[in-house]
Backbone as ProteinMPNN parsed JSONL, in Angstrom:
{"seq_chain_A": "XXXXXXXXXXXXXXXXXXXXXXXXXXXXXXXXXXXXXXXXXXXXXXXXXXXXXXXXXXXXXXXXXXXXXXXXXXXXXXXXXXXXXXXXXXXXXXXXXXXXXXXXXXXXXXXXXXXXXXXXXXXXXXXXXXXXXXXXXXXXXXXXXXXXXXXXX", "coords_chain_A": {"N_chain_A": [[-5.601, -3.519, -0.098], [-5.867, -1.45, 1.782], [-4.265, -0.82, 4.013], [-1.807, -0.113, 2.984], [-2.304, 2.031, 1.229], [-4.376, 3.537, 2.239], [-7.748, 4.055, 3.247], [-10.662, 5.656, 3.451], [-12.61, 5.644, 6.332], [-11.802, 3.331, 7.382], [-9.791, 3.235, 9.385], [-8.733, 1.812, 11.616], [-8.603, -0.845, 10.561], [-6.904, -0.423, 8.329], [-4.58, 0.667, 9.633], [-3.748, -1.653, 11.067], [-3.154, -3.417, 8.962], [-1.178, -1.937, 7.622], [0.885, -2.097, 9.592], [1.427, -4.799, 9.438], [2.556, -4.994, 6.884], [4.79, -3.243, 7.152], [6.153, -4.724, 9.087], [6.733, -7.014, 7.731], [8.58, -6.065, 5.778], [10.67, -5.136, 7.413], [11.345, -7.434, 8.758], [12.283, -8.995, 6.671], [14.681, -7.658, 6.027], [16.055, -8.198, 8.454], [16.298, -11.031, 8.418], [17.443, -11.716, 6.136], [20.174, -12.408, 6.213], [20.135, -14.995, 7.07], [19.304, -16.462, 4.982], [16.51, -16.347, 4.699], [13.488, -15.568, 3.203], [11.103, -12.789, 3.114], [7.968, -11.709, 2.413], [5.194, -9.681, 1.549], [1.639, -9.867, 1.046], [-0.818, -7.916, -0.44], [-3.899, -8.036, -0.9], [-6.641, -7.558, -3.123], [-9.789, -8.77, -3.283], [-12.72, -10.477, -4.32], [-15.02, -11.473, -1.913], [-17.074, -13.007, 0.674], [-17.095, -10.876, 2.525], [-16.378, -8.616, 0.971], [-18.442, -8.51, -0.928], [-20.653, -7.02, -0.38], [-19.819, -4.444, -0.641], [-20.022, -4.036, -3.207], [-22.643, -3.986, -3.789], [-23.869, -6.416, -3.3], [-23.965, -10.067, -3.799], [-25.744, -10.788, -5.663], [-25.834, -8.781, -7.542], [-23.395, -8.78, -8.957], [-21.507, -9.469, -11.726], [-20.782, -12.583, -13.431], [-18.344, -12.438, -14.789], [-17.051, -10.303, -13.434], [-16.876, -11.451, -10.95], [-15.039, -13.595, -11.486], [-12.952, -12.087, -12.387], [-12.064, -10.879, -9.979], [-11.471, -12.99, -8.327], [-10.292, -14.869, -5.614], [-8.418, -16.613, -6.362], [-6.462, -15.415, -7.855], [-4.71, -14.369, -6.084], [-3.583, -16.517, -4.996], [-1.734, -17.338, -7.024], [0.63, -15.583, -6.987], [1.269, -16.129, -4.279], [1.859, -18.908, -4.322], [4.05, -18.901, -6.274], [5.947, -17.365, -4.873], [6.795, -19.238, -3.049], [8.382, -20.747, -4.602], [11.633, -22.07, -5.982], [12.515, -20.238, -7.846], [11.865, -17.767, -6.799], [13.777, -17.27, -4.873], [15.408, -15.025, -4.303], [13.829, -13.03, -3.845], [12.683, -10.736, -1.666], [11.492, -8.78, 1.129], [9.354, -7.427, -0.175], [6.228, -5.833, -0.845], [3.431, -7.033, -2.274], [0.908, -5.998, -4.349], [-2.086, -7.081, -5.146], [-4.704, -7.24, -7.384], [-7.012, -8.859, -8.575], [-6.195, -9.921, -11.834], [-4.224, -8.056, -11.914], [-0.942, -7.342, -10.902], [1.197, -5.811, -8.672], [3.982, -3.988, -7.265], [4.024, -2.531, -4.125], [5.621, 0.474, -3.377], [6.285, 1.569, -0.923], [7.426, 3.589, 1.972], [9.44, 6.433, 1.285], [12.002, 8.784, 1.619], [11.111, 12.104, 1.135], [11.328, 15.412, -0.134], [13.621, 17.531, 1.599], [14.677, 19.913, 4.137], [16.442, 22.417, 5.929], [15.652, 23.098, 9.339], [14.387, 26.129, 10.84], [15.344, 28.128, 13.623], [13.08, 28.87, 15.244], [9.553, 28.183, 15.845], [7.749, 29.873, 14.746], [8.885, 30.558, 12.359], [8.764, 28.499, 10.71], [6.542, 28.046, 8.774], [6.935, 28.894, 6.013], [8.894, 27.127, 5.228], [7.728, 24.546, 5.551], [5.707, 24.955, 3.732], [7.074, 25.037, 1.248], [8.287, 22.487, 1.267], [5.917, 20.964, 1.186], [4.958, 21.706, -1.459], [7.008, 20.576, -2.959], [6.827, 17.879, -2.428], [5.71, 14.523, -3.261], [2.297, 13.646, -3.791], [0.175, 11.96, -1.387], [-0.962, 8.47, -1.534], [-4.011, 7.336, -2.928], [-6.671, 4.96, -2.418], [-6.261, 3.371, -4.643], [-3.655, 3.451, -5.091], [-2.568, 5.46, -6.484], [-1.584, 8.99, -7.01], [-3.108, 11.296, -4.812], [-5.075, 14.162, -4.386], [-6.108, 16.281, -1.863], [-7.377, 17.515, 1.211], [-4.885, 19.412, 3.069], [-2.896, 18.993, 1.141], [-0.547, 20.08, -1.374], [-1.911, 21.923, -3.131], [-3.75, 23.126, -1.618], [-2.542, 24.929, 0.169], [-1.058, 26.485, 3.065]], "CA_chain_A": [[-4.522, -2.736, 0.095], [-6.154, -0.187, 2.592], [-3.198, -0.482, 4.85], [-0.659, 0.536, 2.327], [-2.611, 3.251, 0.622], [-5.356, 4.139, 2.987], [-9.073, 3.915, 2.861], [-11.461, 6.391, 4.374], [-13.641, 4.853, 7.069], [-11.209, 2.068, 7.863], [-8.508, 3.62, 10.036], [-8.308, 0.705, 12.402], [-8.181, -1.87, 9.569], [-5.74, 0.094, 7.529], [-3.384, 0.637, 10.521], [-3.342, -3.051, 11.239], [-2.554, -3.925, 7.694], [0.165, -1.174, 7.423], [1.758, -2.649, 10.509], [1.858, -6.15, 8.854], [3.398, -4.696, 5.703], [6.098, -2.776, 7.602], [6.788, -5.838, 9.758], [7.402, -7.932, 6.644], [9.747, -5.367, 5.13], [11.794, -5.129, 8.42], [11.701, -8.926, 9.049], [13.124, -9.406, 5.491], [15.998, -7.015, 6.347], [16.717, -8.927, 9.587], [16.35, -12.399, 8.227], [18.215, -12.113, 4.833], [21.573, -13.058, 6.473], [19.966, -16.501, 7.303], [18.653, -16.962, 3.772], [15.139, -16.439, 4.812], [12.809, -14.498, 2.604], [9.903, -12.396, 3.787], [7.214, -10.75, 1.542], [3.756, -9.447, 2.083], [0.593, -9.799, 0.029], [-1.839, -6.832, -0.091], [-4.742, -8.419, -1.915], [-8.071, -7.069, -3.19], [-10.493, -9.918, -3.943], [-14.175, -10.655, -4.013], [-15.345, -12.428, -0.898], [-18.346, -12.611, 1.322], [-16.889, -9.629, 3.167], [-16.432, -7.468, 0.037], [-19.595, -8.419, -1.914], [-21.582, -5.926, -0.002], [-19.328, -3.143, -1.183], [-20.388, -4.06, -4.718], [-24.137, -4.156, -4.007], [-24.352, -7.717, -3.036], [-23.556, -11.032, -4.786], [-26.741, -10.893, -6.851], [-25.567, -7.653, -8.557], [-22.156, -8.85, -9.456], [-21.567, -10.307, -12.854], [-19.871, -13.644, -13.345], [-17.079, -11.947, -15.204], [-16.483, -9.605, -12.287], [-16.548, -12.452, -9.924], [-13.824, -14.221, -11.952], [-11.767, -11.123, -12.382], [-11.735, -10.547, -8.584], [-11.456, -14.241, -7.543], [-9.165, -14.985, -4.652], [-7.486, -17.594, -6.965], [-5.298, -14.64, -8.391], [-3.788, -14.234, -4.927], [-2.813, -17.846, -4.903], [-0.667, -17.42, -8.053], [1.901, -15.091, -6.444], [1.776, -16.854, -3.129], [2.616, -20.136, -4.764], [5.301, -18.525, -6.884], [6.902, -16.874, -3.797], [7.306, -20.335, -2.44], [9.243, -21.478, -5.455], [12.972, -21.738, -6.073], [12.612, -19.02, -8.701], [11.739, -16.507, -6.033], [14.675, -17.343, -3.727], [16.005, -13.779, -4.046], [12.748, -11.897, -3.724], [12.415, -10.499, -0.202], [11.174, -7.332, 1.468], [8.415, -6.713, -1.115], [4.755, -5.793, -0.642], [2.798, -7.285, -3.574], [-0.429, -5.575, -4.518], [-2.86, -8.007, -6.066], [-6.054, -6.89, -7.661], [-7.448, -9.757, -9.748], [-5.088, -10.235, -12.763], [-3.246, -7.077, -11.921], [-0.074, -7.578, -9.853], [2.187, -4.703, -8.59], [4.732, -3.897, -6.02], [3.928, -1.247, -3.536], [6.984, 1.074, -3.151], [6.499, 1.95, 0.443], [7.898, 4.956, 2.375], [10.69, 6.938, 0.739], [12.221, 10.166, 2.188], [10.91, 13.011, 0.117], [12.203, 16.651, -0.035], [14.153, 17.92, 2.953], [15.051, 21.255, 4.357], [16.895, 22.797, 7.336], [14.674, 23.771, 10.145], [14.743, 27.374, 11.474], [15.341, 28.019, 15.148], [11.752, 29.227, 15.897], [8.433, 27.604, 15.265], [6.984, 30.755, 13.89], [9.598, 30.702, 11.105], [8.637, 27.153, 10.013], [5.536, 27.994, 7.838], [7.399, 28.866, 4.595], [9.774, 25.884, 5.016], [6.811, 23.523, 5.38], [5.009, 25.134, 2.473], [8.03, 24.651, 0.249], [8.393, 21.067, 1.348], [4.651, 20.435, 0.626], [5.033, 21.908, -2.947], [7.942, 19.675, -3.684], [6.526, 16.521, -2.084], [4.676, 13.749, -3.9], [0.98, 13.402, -3.043], [-0.056, 10.68, -0.672], [-1.678, 7.701, -2.51], [-5.399, 6.998, -2.675], [-6.883, 3.528, -2.375], [-5.833, 2.502, -5.824], [-2.233, 3.535, -5.069], [-2.342, 6.629, -7.32], [-1.559, 10.139, -6.277], [-4.226, 11.827, -4.422], [-5.077, 15.433, -3.98], [-7.164, 16.445, -0.833], [-7.005, 18.417, 2.383], [-3.461, 19.22, 3.582], [-1.982, 18.697, 0.147], [0.029, 21.316, -1.907], [-2.74, 23.023, -3.842], [-4.566, 23.755, -0.52], [-1.733, 25.935, 0.836], [-1.059, 26.322, 4.493]], "C_chain_A": [[-4.747, -1.403, 0.968], [-5.1, 0.176, 3.485], [-2.032, 0.088, 4.244], [-0.939, 1.789, 1.564], [-3.648, 4.082, 1.336], [-6.679, 4.023, 2.4], [-9.91, 4.567, 3.866], [-12.495, 5.565, 5.08], [-13.052, 3.516, 7.639], [-9.86, 2.286, 8.541], [-7.978, 2.45, 10.778], [-7.778, -0.46, 11.589], [-6.922, -1.533, 8.866], [-4.475, 0.184, 8.375], [-2.817, -0.691, 10.869], [-2.622, -3.634, 10.027], [-1.154, -3.219, 7.33], [1.24, -1.839, 8.402], [2.281, -4.103, 10.023], [2.821, -5.946, 7.683], [4.752, -4.274, 6.218], [6.907, -3.908, 8.349], [7.399, -6.688, 8.875], [8.589, -7.385, 6.139], [10.919, -5.426, 6.171], [12.245, -6.56, 8.643], [12.597, -9.359, 7.875], [14.578, -8.915, 5.679], [16.767, -7.847, 7.371], [17.112, -10.288, 9.259], [17.248, -12.78, 6.934], [19.521, -12.809, 5.103], [21.405, -14.577, 6.725], [19.434, -17.085, 6.112], [17.218, -17.161, 3.768], [14.484, -15.309, 4.068], [11.463, -14.198, 3.178], [9.228, -11.509, 2.846], [5.803, -10.642, 2.132], [2.842, -9.27, 0.877], [-0.46, -8.76, 0.495], [-2.881, -7.03, -1.182], [-6.076, -7.616, -1.856], [-8.765, -8.33, -3.939], [-12.058, -9.853, -3.577], [-14.292, -11.704, -3.089], [-16.621, -12.168, -0.258], [-18.282, -11.222, 2.038], [-16.893, -8.424, 2.239], [-17.606, -7.339, -0.93], [-20.528, -7.34, -1.642], [-21.122, -4.525, -0.434], [-19.634, -2.961, -2.564], [-21.914, -4.137, -4.928], [-24.72, -5.451, -3.748], [-24.094, -8.723, -4.165], [-24.51, -11.105, -5.886], [-26.594, -9.86, -7.864], [-24.214, -7.711, -9.131], [-21.972, -9.881, -10.591], [-20.637, -11.429, -12.761], [-18.426, -13.264, -13.802], [-16.405, -11.127, -14.154], [-16.061, -10.541, -11.21], [-15.214, -13.137, -10.312], [-12.642, -13.308, -11.878], [-11.254, -10.842, -10.972], [-11.596, -11.798, -7.753], [-10.227, -14.32, -6.674], [-8.068, -15.941, -5.326], [-6.212, -16.773, -7.541], [-4.301, -14.424, -7.228], [-2.955, -15.462, -4.754], [-1.686, -18.032, -5.845], [0.622, -16.821, -7.445], [2.25, -15.69, -5.12], [2.444, -18.118, -3.434], [3.952, -19.845, -5.399], [6.329, -18.002, -5.884], [7.412, -18.106, -3.016], [8.261, -21.261, -3.342], [10.726, -21.169, -5.443], [13.329, -20.497, -6.858], [12.478, -17.7, -7.924], [12.649, -16.511, -4.821], [15.345, -15.971, -3.393], [15.057, -12.586, -3.981], [12.42, -11.859, -2.234], [12.186, -8.924, 0.038], [10.164, -6.492, 0.606], [6.959, -6.851, -0.631], [4.102, -5.923, -1.965], [1.36, -6.885, -3.564], [-1.135, -6.303, -5.551], [-4.301, -7.526, -6.199], [-6.567, -7.741, -8.87], [-6.217, -10.052, -10.538], [-3.964, -9.208, -12.638], [-2.235, -7.295, -10.691], [0.994, -6.403, -9.933], [2.915, -4.858, -7.365], [4.577, -2.492, -5.418], [5.359, -0.732, -3.064], [7.253, 1.628, -1.792], [6.884, 3.458, 0.724], [9.224, 5.306, 1.834], [10.84, 8.423, 1.388], [12.073, 11.166, 1.005], [11.823, 14.291, 0.272], [12.516, 16.95, 1.424], [14.582, 19.372, 2.967], [15.546, 21.444, 5.808], [15.925, 23.516, 8.157], [15.21, 25.04, 10.754], [14.821, 27.22, 12.933], [13.996, 28.255, 15.849], [10.574, 28.644, 15.122], [7.701, 28.512, 14.372], [7.656, 31.097, 12.636], [9.411, 29.525, 10.253], [7.644, 27.197, 8.841], [6.01, 27.951, 6.367], [8.245, 27.672, 4.362], [8.8, 24.724, 4.722], [6.111, 23.665, 4.044], [5.816, 24.737, 1.248], [8.162, 23.117, 0.172], [7.079, 20.413, 0.704], [4.567, 20.633, -0.934], [5.884, 21.003, -3.659], [7.606, 18.214, -3.447], [5.558, 15.82, -2.997], [3.472, 13.696, -3.129], [1.047, 12.055, -2.425], [-0.87, 9.852, -1.64], [-3.139, 7.531, -1.94], [-5.481, 5.501, -2.531], [-6.355, 2.815, -3.504], [-4.266, 2.664, -5.871], [-1.705, 4.706, -5.882], [-2.283, 7.871, -6.502], [-2.901, 10.678, -6.059], [-4.244, 13.252, -3.809], [-6.301, 15.584, -3.015], [-6.633, 17.401, 0.209], [-5.594, 18.251, 2.82], [-2.558, 18.959, 2.451], [-1.651, 20.048, -0.536], [-0.937, 22.408, -2.422], [-3.678, 23.742, -2.795], [-3.933, 24.854, 0.15], [-1.772, 25.582, 2.324], [-2.031, 27.225, 5.137]], "O_chain_A": [[-3.98, -0.443, 0.901], [-4.947, 1.363, 3.775], [-1.266, 0.758, 4.936], [-0.026, 2.554, 1.253], [-3.775, 5.269, 1.035], [-6.805, 3.9, 1.182], [-9.929, 4.148, 5.023], [-13.216, 4.82, 4.416], [-13.747, 2.723, 8.275], [-8.9, 1.566, 8.267], [-6.813, 2.104, 10.58], [-6.7, -0.996, 11.847], [-5.977, -2.321, 8.833], [-3.398, -0.179, 7.901], [-1.604, -0.875, 10.963], [-1.578, -4.275, 10.15], [-0.198, -3.823, 6.841], [2.374, -2.083, 7.989], [3.438, -4.471, 10.227], [3.798, -6.681, 7.544], [5.769, -4.837, 5.813], [8.129, -4.007, 8.245], [8.518, -7.132, 9.131], [9.594, -8.089, 6.035], [12.046, -5.744, 5.792], [13.445, -6.83, 8.704], [13.596, -10.042, 8.103], [15.541, -9.663, 5.51], [17.944, -8.16, 7.194], [18.153, -10.747, 9.73], [17.685, -13.912, 6.729], [19.943, -13.684, 4.347], [22.361, -15.344, 6.619], [19.083, -18.263, 6.191], [16.68, -17.971, 3.013], [14.876, -14.159, 4.267], [10.745, -15.077, 3.655], [9.864, -10.536, 2.442], [5.354, -11.371, 3.017], [3.182, -8.647, -0.128], [-0.902, -8.75, 1.644], [-2.846, -6.374, -2.223], [-6.539, -7.119, -0.83], [-8.349, -8.793, -5.001], [-12.491, -9.213, -2.618], [-13.762, -12.789, -3.328], [-17.263, -11.172, -0.592], [-19.283, -10.512, 2.132], [-17.339, -7.343, 2.622], [-17.794, -6.338, -1.622], [-21.143, -6.783, -2.551], [-21.908, -3.587, -0.567], [-19.532, -1.856, -3.096], [-22.407, -4.321, -6.041], [-25.922, -5.647, -3.93], [-24.009, -8.341, -5.332], [-24.122, -11.465, -6.998], [-27.146, -9.981, -8.958], [-23.833, -6.742, -9.788], [-22.268, -11.06, -10.397], [-19.668, -11.282, -12.015], [-17.441, -13.74, -13.238], [-15.192, -11.271, -14.001], [-14.982, -10.406, -10.633], [-14.331, -13.225, -9.46], [-11.55, -13.639, -11.417], [-10.061, -10.582, -10.815], [-11.601, -11.687, -6.527], [-9.178, -13.815, -7.074], [-6.936, -16.011, -4.848], [-5.116, -17.315, -7.686], [-3.103, -14.311, -7.486], [-1.774, -15.414, -4.41], [-0.756, -18.785, -5.556], [1.633, -17.522, -7.4], [3.438, -15.776, -4.81], [3.501, -18.413, -2.877], [4.928, -20.517, -5.069], [7.523, -18.217, -6.092], [8.439, -17.977, -2.35], [8.799, -22.289, -2.931], [11.102, -20.107, -4.947], [14.307, -19.806, -6.572], [12.941, -16.653, -8.376], [12.355, -15.839, -3.833], [15.807, -15.801, -2.265], [15.41, -11.408, -4.048], [11.946, -12.833, -1.65], [12.605, -8.029, -0.697], [10.086, -5.263, 0.606], [6.559, -7.877, -0.082], [4.193, -4.99, -2.762], [0.613, -7.446, -2.763], [-0.83, -6.173, -6.737], [-5.021, -7.427, -5.206], [-6.521, -7.309, -10.022], [-5.215, -10.425, -9.929], [-2.875, -9.421, -13.17], [-2.7, -7.415, -9.557], [1.557, -6.071, -10.976], [2.602, -5.686, -6.509], [4.906, -1.468, -6.016], [6.133, -1.463, -2.447], [8.352, 2.116, -1.529], [6.71, 4.369, -0.085], [10.125, 4.473, 1.929], [9.852, 9.119, 1.622], [12.804, 11.085, 0.018], [12.949, 14.198, 0.76], [11.745, 16.641, 2.333], [14.821, 19.974, 1.92], [15.137, 20.751, 6.74], [15.383, 24.519, 7.693], [16.372, 25.071, 11.16], [14.369, 26.198, 13.451], [13.839, 27.834, 16.995], [10.589, 28.612, 13.892], [7.102, 28.095, 13.381], [7.1, 31.866, 11.851], [9.876, 29.536, 9.113], [7.86, 26.42, 7.911], [5.567, 27.112, 5.583], [8.272, 27.227, 3.215], [9.005, 23.99, 3.756], [5.925, 22.694, 3.31], [5.273, 24.157, 0.309], [8.143, 22.548, -0.919], [7.132, 19.512, -0.133], [4.112, 19.718, -1.621], [5.619, 20.644, -4.806], [8.066, 17.364, -4.21], [4.634, 16.467, -3.488], [3.533, 13.699, -1.899], [1.798, 11.162, -2.817], [-1.461, 10.446, -2.542], [-3.412, 7.576, -0.741], [-4.45, 4.829, -2.523], [-5.996, 1.649, -3.34], [-3.643, 1.997, -6.697], [-0.493, 4.91, -5.949], [-2.84, 7.898, -5.404], [-3.773, 10.584, -6.922], [-3.53, 13.522, -2.844], [-7.386, 15.082, -3.311], [-5.567, 17.999, 0.065], [-5.105, 17.129, 2.946], [-1.395, 18.689, 2.75], [-2.355, 21.036, -0.329], [-0.778, 23.603, -2.172], [-4.28, 24.781, -3.068], [-4.633, 25.708, 0.695], [-2.374, 24.606, 2.772], [-2.163, 27.217, 6.361]]}, "name": "protein", "num_of_chains": 1, "seq": "XXXXXXXXXXXXXXXXXXXXXXXXXXXXXXXXXXXXXXXXXXXXXXXXXXXXXXXXXXXXXXXXXXXXXXXXXXXXXXXXXXXXXXXXXXXXXXXXXXXXXXXXXXXXXXXXXXXXXXXXXXXXXXXXXXXXXXXXXXXXXXXXXXXXXXXXX"}
């Protein structure tokens, strides 16, 4: 899910994945009138590419391998192809082993009227930052860091 939540050190990869997620949501909006459903899967799974992040295959327990098996991704993919999912569209599913969630995407947060001059904007942005929800970390939870409300302007 690095594209929907962000992952330090993977800007290019995350941007590409975010583009796919946004494309899927917009395609769902465009194609719903034709009865076409479009959803996106944002999986985390253990694979040859991700084993090294966990110290190599020899250091991963069998239970961890099963918990992060790609088979868990296949469950939601198969279900989305079923009749039962005929009205599910425009969703980004976050899959992490047995854990299934829906990423809620971009929503407009707090708003304010802009002043006429840039040098008057600081307090407006500061108040918006205090009222805004934090950006997500790699797990999808709120993340405090540089540029966030407690840091000030």
